[in-house]
C-alpha positions as CSV (number, residue, x, y, z in Angstrom):
1,M,70.3,119.4,134.1
2,I,71.6,118.7,130.7
3,H,73.8,115.6,130.1
4,V,76.3,115.1,127.2
5,I,77.9,111.9,126.1
6,A,80.6,112.7,123.6
7,I,81.9,109.8,121.7
8,I,85.2,110.5,120.0
9,T,86.9,107.8,117.9
10,A,90.6,108.6,117.0
11,R,92.2,107.7,113.9
12,P,94.2,104.5,114.6
13,G,96.8,104.9,117.3
14,M,96.0,108.6,118.0
15,R,93.6,108.2,121.0
16,D,96.5,109.1,123.5
17,E,96.8,112.4,121.6
18,I,93.5,113.4,121.9
19,I,93.4,112.4,125.6
20,A,96.3,114.7,126.4
21,R,94.6,117.7,124.5
22,V,91.2,116.9,126.5
23,Q,93.2,116.8,129.8
24,E,94.9,120.0,128.9
25,N,91.5,121.6,128.5
26,I,89.9,120.3,131.5
27,P,90.7,123.1,133.8
28,A,89.3,125.8,131.4
29,V,86.0,123.5,131.1
30,I,85.3,122.9,134.8
31,A,85.9,126.8,135.3
32,E,82.8,127.5,133.1
33,E,79.7,129.0,134.5
34,G,77.3,125.9,134.8
35,C,79.6,123.2,134.4
36,I,78.8,120.5,136.9
37,E,80.9,117.6,135.4
38,Y,83.4,116.9,132.7
39,R,85.0,113.6,132.7
40,P,86.9,111.7,130.0
41,V,86.5,108.0,130.3
42,V,87.6,105.0,128.4
43,D,86.6,101.1,128.2
44,L,87.5,99.3,131.4
45,S,89.1,96.6,129.3
46,A,89.7,95.8,125.6
47,E,87.6,92.7,126.0
48,A,84.5,94.4,127.1
49,A,81.6,92.8,125.3
50,T,79.9,96.1,124.8
51,G,83.0,98.2,124.7
52,F,83.6,101.2,122.3
53,G,87.0,100.0,121.3
54,S,90.7,100.8,121.9
55,D,90.5,104.0,119.6
56,T,87.6,105.6,121.4
57,L,87.2,107.6,124.5
58,V,84.0,109.2,125.8
59,I,83.5,112.5,127.6
60,I,80.8,112.5,130.1
61,E,79.5,116.0,130.7
62,K,76.9,117.6,133.1
63,W,75.6,121.4,132.7
64,R,73.2,123.3,134.8
65,D,71.1,124.2,131.6
66,E,71.2,124.5,127.9
67,T,72.4,128.3,128.0
68,C,75.5,127.1,130.0
69,L,76.1,124.2,127.4
70,K,75.7,126.6,124.5
71,D,78.3,129.0,125.9
72,H,80.6,126.1,126.5
73,A,80.4,125.1,122.8
74,A,81.3,128.7,121.9
75,A,84.1,129.2,124.4
76,P,87.5,130.3,122.8
77,H,89.3,127.3,124.5
78,M,86.8,124.9,123.0
79,K,87.5,126.4,119.6
80,N,91.3,126.0,120.2
81,Y,90.8,122.5,121.5
82,A,88.9,121.6,118.2
83,E,91.7,123.0,116.1
84,K,94.3,120.9,117.9
85,V,92.4,117.6,117.7
86,K,90.7,117.9,114.3
87,N,93.4,115.7,112.5
88,F,93.4,113.0,115.1
89,I,89.7,112.4,115.1
90,Q,88.2,109.7,112.7
91,E,84.5,110.0,114.0
92,R,82.5,112.0,116.5
93,S,79.3,111.6,118.0
94,I,77.5,113.8,120.5
95,R,74.2,113.0,122.4
96,I,72.6,115.8,124.4
97,L,70.1,114.8,126.8
98,K,67.8,116.3,129.6
99,D,66.4,115.1,132.9
100,I,62.8,113.6,132.8
């Protein structure tokens, strides 16, 4: 199984715009071959000692294998999503992990 942790930091005040675009895209993503989980999350509270901050959201993903993840990255709806959010994003970090 492949695990993805995508950390997206929005430009100040733009996180809700990104969240809305992510939520629009979820049905297409979870319908993809090999998608096990695709879940956007945010800090439990703004005061969390180890939180990401109020402008950041994290997408937790699980994929059956690397091929499915590569197909996901190349999917037309992901290219469309990227175009919609590009002006709202300040920074993005993607970590791809595998089971041991």
